Every structure is written in structure tokens, then in C-alpha cells.
C-alpha positions in Angstrom: 5.5 22.1 5.4 9.4 22.7 5.7 11.0 19.5 5.6 14.5 20.6 5.7 14.3 20.9 9.8 12.2 17.3 10.2 13.6 14.5 11.4 11.5 11.6 10.0 10.5 7.6 10.4 9.6 5.4 7.5 8.3 2.4 9.3 8.5 -0.2 6.7 10.4 1.6 4.8 12.3 -1.2 2.8 9.0 -2.2 1.6 7.7 -1.6 -2.1 6.0 2.2 -1.1 8.0 2.7 1.6 11.3 2.8 -0.5 10.0 5.3 -3.0 8.6 7.3 0.0 11.9 7.5 1.5 13.4 8.7 -1.5 11.0 11.5 -2.1 11.1 12.1 1.3 15.1 12.9 0.8 14.2 15.0 -2.7 12.3 17.1 -0.5 15.1 17.7 1.7 14.4 15.9 4.7 16.8 16.6 7.4 17.3 13.3 8.6 15.4 9.9 7.5 15.3 7.1 9.6 13.8 3.4 8.4 12.4 0.8 10.8 12.0 -2.5 9.0 12.3 -6.2 10.1 12.9 -7.3 6.7 10.2 -9.9 6.6 9.1 -8.8 3.1 11.1 -5.4 2.6 14.2 -5.5 1.1 17.7 -3.7 1.8 18.1 -3.7 -2.3 15.4 -1.2 -2.4 17.5 1.5 -0.4 20.5 0.8 -2.4 20.4 4.2 -3.9 20.2 6.2 -0.5 21.6 3.7 2.1 24.5 6.5 2.6 21.6 8.9 3.3 19.4 7.3 6.0 19.7 5.5 9.2 18.2 2.1 9.2 17.0 0.1 12.0 16.2 -3.6 11.6 13.7 -4.6 14.3 10.1 -5.8 15.3 8.5 -3.0 16.0 5.6 -5.3 18.1 8.6 -5.1 20.3 8.1 -1.9 22.6 12.1 -1.6 23.2 12.0 -1.5 19.2 9.5 0.9 18.7 10.4 3.3 21.3 13.8 3.2 19.8 12.9 3.5 16.3 10.3 6.5 17.1 12.9 8.6 19.5 14.0 11.9 18.4 11.3 11.7 15.4 9.4 14.9 14.4 7.1 13.0 11.7 6.1 9.1 11.4 5.0 7.5 8.4 3.7 4.2 9.7 3.9 2.0 6.6 4.9 -1.4 8.5 2.0 -4.1 8.2 2.4 -8.0 7.7 0.2 -8.1 4.2 0.2 -9.2 0.7 -1.9 -9.6 -2.2 -5.4 -11.2 -1.9 -4.1 -14.8 -1.9 -2.0 -13.8 1.5 -4.5 -11.9 3.0 -7.2 -14.5 2.4 -4.8 -17.3 3.7 -2.9 -15.6 6.5 -5.8 -14.1 8.7 -4.2 -14.6 11.9 -0.9 -12.6 10.2 -3.2 -9.8 9.3 -5.2 -9.6 12.6 -1.5 -8.7 14.2 -1.6 -5.5 12.6 -3.5 -4.4 15.4 -0.9 -4.7 17.9 1.8 -3.2 15.9 0.2 -0.2 14.9 -0.9 0.6 18.6 2.5 -0.2 19.4 3.9 2.1 16.8 1.6 5.1 17.8 1.8 5.0 21.3 5.3 5.3 21.4 5.3 7.9 18.5 3.2 10.0 21.2 5.6 8.9 24.3 8.3 10.5 22.1 7.0 13.6 21.7 6.0 13.3 17.8 4.3 16.1 15.9 2.9 14.3 13.0 1.5 10.9 12.4 0.8 9.3 9.0 -1.2 6.0 9.1 -1.3 4.0 5.8 -4.5 2.5 5.9 -6.3 0.9 3.0 -9.2 0.8 0.7 -10.2 -2.3 2.4 -11.4 -0.7 5.1 -14.7 0.3 3.0 -17.9 -2.0 3.6 -17.7 -4.7 0.9 -21.5 -4.9 0.7 -21.4 -1.6 -1.5 -18.7 -2.8 -3.6 -20.6 -5.1 -6.3 -21.3 -2.2 -8.5 -19.0 0.5 -9.7 -19.7 2.9 -6.9 -16.6 5.2 -6.1 -16.0 5.3 -2.3 -15.8 8.0 -0.3 -14.7 8.7 3.2 -17.8 8.8 4.9 -18.9 5.6 3.9 -17.1 4.5 6.8 -18.2 5.6 10.1 -17.3 5.0 13.9 -20.1 6.6 15.2 -23.4 5.2 13.4 -24.2 1.4 14.3 -23.9 -0.5 11.0 -21.3 2.1 9.8 -18.2 -0.5 9.2 -18.1 -4.1 7.3 -14.4 -4.4 6.5 -12.7 -6.8 3.9 -11.2 -9.4 5.7 -9.2 -9.2 9.1 -7.1 -7.3 7.1 -9.3 -4.6 6.6 -10.8 -4.8 9.9 -7.1 -4.4 11.3 -6.7 -1.5 9.3 -10.1 0.3 10.1 -8.9 -0.4 13.7 -5.5 1.4 13.1 -7.1 4.7 12.0 -9.6 4.4 14.9 -6.7 4.1 17.5 -4.7 7.1 15.7 -8.2 9.1 16.1 -7.8 8.3 19.9 -4.4 9.2 20.2 -5.3 12.8 18.5 -8.0 13.2 20.7 -6.4 12.6 24.1 -2.7 13.7 23.2 -3.3 16.0 20.6 -0.8 14.9 18.1 -1.5 15.9 14.3 -2.4 12.7 12.6 -3.8 11.3 9.3 -4.6 8.1 7.7 -4.5 7.3 4.0 -6.4 4.8 2.4 -4.6 3.4 -0.1 -5.9 1.6 -3.3 -4.4 -0.7 -4.8 -0.5 0.5 -5.6 1.6 -0.7 -8.2 5.0 -0.2 -9.6 8.7 -1.1 -9.7 9.8 -3.1 -6.5 6.3 -4.4 -6.4 6.3 -8.2 -5.7 4.2 -11.0 -7.5 1.6 -11.6 -4.9 0.1 -8.4 -6.0 -2.2 -8.2 -9.5 -0.4 -6.3 -11.8 2.8 -7.9 -11.1 1.4 -11.2 -10.7 0.3 -10.8 -14.5 3.7 -9.7 -15.7 5.1 -12.5 -14.4 2.6 -15.1 -16.1 3.2 -13.0 -19.3 7.3 -13.1 -18.9 7.1 -17.0 -18.4 5.0 -17.2 -21.4 2.2 -18.8 -19.4 -0.6 -20.3 -21.6 -3.1 -20.6 -21.2 -2.9 -17.5 -19.6 -4.5 -17.6 -15.8 -6.5 -15.1 -14.3 -8.2 -15.2 -10.7 -11.9 -14.5 -11.1 -13.5 -14.1 -14.5 -11.4 -11.0 -14.9 -14.2 -8.5 -14.9 -13.4 -7.6 -11.0 -12.1 -3.7 -11.0 -9.6 -2.0 -8.8 -8.2 1.7 -8.6 -4.9 0.7 -10.0 -2.7 3.7 -8.5 0.8 4.3 -10.1 3.5 4.4 -6.6 4.4 7.7 -7.6 1.2 8.8 -7.1 0.4 7.2 -4.0 4.0 8.7 -2.3 2.8 12.1 -3.0 -0.5 11.4 -1.3 1.2 10.4 1.5 3.4 13.8 1.6 0.4 15.9 1.1 -2.0 14.0 3.8 0.8 14.4 6.5 1.1 17.8 5.6 -2.4 18.9 5.7 -4.6 16.6 7.4 -4.2 17.6 11.6 -7.2 15.7 13.0 -6.6 12.0 12.3 -9.2 12.1 9.7 -8.9 9.5 6.8 -8.4 10.3 2.8 -8.3 8.5 0.0 -5.4 8.1 -1.9 -6.5 6.3 -4.9 -7.7 6.5 -8.8 -11.2 6.9 -9.3 -10.8 4.7 -12.7 -12.4 1.2 -12.8 -9.9 -1.0 -14.4 -10.1 -4.8 -15.0 -8.1 -7.4 -14.7 -9.0 -8.2 -18.1 -8.0 -5.2 -19.4 -4.6 -5.3 -17.5 -3.8 -8.5 -19.0 -4.6 -7.1 -22.5 -2.3 -4.3 -21.6 0.5 -6.2 -20.3 0.2 -8.5 -23.8 0.2 -5.5 -25.6 3.6 -3.9 -24.1 5.3 -7.4 -24.4 4.4 -7.9 -27.6 3.1 -11.2 -26.8 -0.1 -13.2 -26.1 -1.0 -16.2 -25.1 -1.2 -19.1 -27.8 -3.7 -21.2 -26.0 -5.9 -18.1 -24.4 -6.6 -16.9 -21.2 -8.3 -19.4 -18.4 -10.3 -17.4 -15.5 -9.7 -19.3 -12.3 -13.0 -18.9 -10.5 -12.2 -20.8 -7.5 -9.7 -18.7 -6.6 -9.7 -15.6 -3.9 -10.4 -12.3 -5.6 -12.3 -10.1 -3.0 -14.8 -7.5 -3.6 -15.9 -7.1 -7.4 -15.3 -3.4 -8.2 -13.4 -1.0 -6.2 -12.0 2.6 -6.9 -12.0 5.6 -4.7 -13.6 9.1 -4.5 -11.3 11.8 -4.8 -13.5 15.2 -3.8 -12.3 15.5 -0.3 -8.1 14.7 -1.2 -8.4 17.3 -4.0 -10.0 19.8 -1.7 -7.5 19.1 1.3 -4.6 18.6 -0.2 -4.9 19.2 -4.4 -4.0 15.4 -4.6 -4.6 13.7 -8.1 -2.9 11.1 -9.9 -0.6 12.3 -12.4 0.4 8.9 -13.9 -1.8 7.2 -16.7 -2.3 3.4 -16.3 -0.8 2.9 -19.3 2.1 5.1 -18.6 2.3 3.2 -15.0 2.1 -0.3 -16.7 4.6 0.3 -19.4 7.2 1.6 -16.3 6.2 -1.5 -14.5 6.7 -3.9 -17.0 10.6 -2.2 -18.1 11.3 -2.7 -14.6 10.3 -6.1 -14.2 11.6 -7.3 -17.5 15.2 -5.5 -16.5 15.5 -7.3 -12.8 14.1 -10.8 -13.1 14.8 -14.3 -15.1 12.1 -16.2 -16.7 13.9 -19.4 -15.5 13.7 -18.2 -12.0 10.4 -17.0 -11.9 8.8 -19.9 -13.6 10.5 -22.1 -10.7 8.7 -19.9 -7.8 5.9 -18.6 -9.7 3.3 -20.9 -7.4 4.7 -19.6 -4.1 5.5 -15.9 -5.2 1.5 -15.8 -6.0 0.8 -16.6 -2.4 3.5 -15.1 -0.2 4.8 -11.6 0.9 
């Protein structure tokens, strides 16, 4: 796709992933990049490097007039805006997460009304049935079905809302012909992520030298942690190559345990908790194992992750240490782990 003649909207563009996507689209020469964000969790500081190169609209995209204004004149819409957080947040804010269904439908409907050519929906690996994630089984796109009885069993309200977003997008493709794709993101991490997500949460705890060092669950639960640059490239490739509303995995196929994450962080920070590690088995941890099969993504878009976990963890630790103060993090750690 030639981005030089495309006017692009990124909803949630001041967020962690969104801001990296905005930067990448500008690097690819997009003619115009508009960001729409209500700043409930996104931050304008995430866009400082590109603020003179974008159009920014602040507003609640559940409001039809705000969504109409945001999508007007845009050729391509990357829809990342959502009410979400880490496991602690989605477990304790089910109504907020369920509200994403209204948000998603409003954005897609107004984009179609305004004749957008393409829509990329940022979905989630949380759409996959939870009962098949007790063992280390790579999740394939066809493990979710809208056509078979019992074909869906998503992860909490957040997962169900994302799944309904996929279904809604497919419906708009079928009825109106808009080119569309859903990208199922798997546990993104990297600079600008917040402490409500696992890797940055563990970095924060090491940063304040928490001892005993607390890990939610037994630490053997795994995720396909995917570095943000790889996620962004996957979103763009999915938008360029998937037209029919299909879902595509954007996540690593490596099962990485939280205990391994913690050990990597200890090594990078040259520190270990004097009182050892304490596993909090009463905390929400989600499914036991989750990583994604990349076969469909490689076949259709040639996407595959480029950043190893060790390299990504190092970059994330370096960013966190350079942009935070131990006293501030220590004073707010309880709040940071549970909020957006």
C-alpha cells in the first residue's frame, strides 16, 4: 500500500501501542495522521515527538458526533481506542470493559458512513476460548468460530467485547464492502506501557526494590509477550493485506512464564530481592498458558516478530529507569497495578 496518499485515523492514538503506531505511520509517509483520544489512559506526552506532524482531537468516541468528526475524510481507520488495562483492571472493571461494544460499533459505523476505505480493529488474544488454554497449545484463528455452536468462550467481559467487535466489523464488511481486518494482539509490552501490565509491573517492583518480591499466581503462567514494534508492524501489515474482515494473530509463539520474566529483570537490573520471591495465589491471573500460532500471519502478510524477548525486556527496562523515580513509584504502586 502507498501510504503517501492516505489520510489515516488512529483512535486511542495517545496510548501505549497507539502512539508507536502513529510514529510508524508517519515514518511510512502517510499523507495525514489524525489521532482521536479521550486521554482517559493515553497521554499527550506519548506524542511529543510527532505533535507538530499530526492532527489531535480530544473526545469520547462513544459519542456519535465525536466519532463522526474523527472519521470524516479518513481513508484508513486504525481502531485501538478501548477501556482496558491489565489483568487486575479487567477483572475488577467488567462493566467498563463491556462498554467497549458500544464504542466499537460507533467508530465502525461512522467510519463506514464517512466512506473509509479500510478499517483495522485492534482485537485481543482474550477472544480465544479459555478452556483450551490450560496447556501449552498455540492458538489458531480458527479456534474461534461464529458459525458453530459452542465456537466461542472468551476471556471475561473484555474478551467477549473484543469478540463482538470482530463480529460487528465482519458484518459491516459483508453489508457495505468496507475492507477490514481484526488483529488479535498478544500481551504487548515495551516503552510507554504502564504498570497495570505484567512486564512493566514487575520492572516497577524491582525498581523500588520490593522484597519479598511479589508475583501474582505461582509464576508459571505463560504469555506470548510481544514487543510493541513487532505489534505495530503486524497491525500495518494486516491492514495492508487483509480485506475480508478476517482475524489474524499478532503475537509470539513463545510461552514465557512470569517467573522467567522476573529473572530476566533481576539480571538486567543487577539486583535480586534479599527476601526472595513471594507468589500471591489469591490474585487474578487469567488463563494458565497463552501464545499464538503465526502460520496464517506469515502466509498472508509475511509478518513475524523481529525482537527477541531478551532484547525487548532490555529496552523496556532502560526506558522505565530513565523515565521514573523510585520514591514516586513506591508511593503509588498499589494504585498503579490495578488501574489503567
